[in-house]
N, C-alpha and C positions, 0 to 999 in steps of 0.2 A: 504494500500500500504506500503510495507516494503522495503526500499532501504537502502543500506549501505551509511551512511553519512560520509562526509570527515573529520569530527571532532566531538567532544562531544558537544551537544547542547540540549537545552530544546525544545522538540516537544510537542506542545499543541494538542488539539483534533479537532479543527475546521479549515476549510479552511478560507482564508482571501483574500480580494481584496487589492492588493498592487499597489501603484502608483510610477511611475518614478519621482524622485525629480526634474528633469530638464524639462521634457516634459509634465508631468501630465498624460500621458497615463497609463492606469491601466490594471491589469490582475489578475485573480483568481489563488491563489497558494494553493497547498495542505499543510497540516500542517508541513510536513518535509521540504518542500521548503521554507515556511515562516521562519522556524528556521534557515536554512542555510543562507537565505537572511539577516536576522537580524544580524547574526554573521559577515557576510561579511561587512555590512554597519558600524557596530560598530568597527570592527577591522580595517577597512580602515581609520576611523577617528584617531584611536590610531597610526596606521602606519604613517600617514601623520604628526602627531605631534612628534612621537618618532624617526621615520626613522629606527626602528629596523627591521632587516631582518626576524625575526621569525613572526612578525605581517604580513609582506607582504606574507610570505609563507602560512599563514592561508587564507588570501584574495585570493591568486592564487588557492589554493585547492578548495575553495568555488566556484570560477568562473569556474574552470574545471568541477566541479560537475554539475553546472547549464548548461554548454554547452552540457554535456552528457545526463542529465536526464530531463532537462527543456529548450530545445533550443528556443522555442517560448518566454518563460518568460525571458530568457537571453537577447534576442534581444529587448524586450520591456523595461526591467528594468536595464540592466547592460552593454549593448553594447555602 
């Protein structure tokens, strides 16, 4: 599956099961979705600490990508 990603990120080869950090609900993600999710979560931590707008822009771009390409995973992990 080749989808345009919202930013540069490292995409590995295997799908992964990812769990919501608050609810524990989990879902299988394709490798590109895992990469986008990891960037969202890491950059959100940076954004919360720094308050820098460019970090929030990356988070929003990742969330928009999930809403478009992985709506079920968005609802499970990020909503």
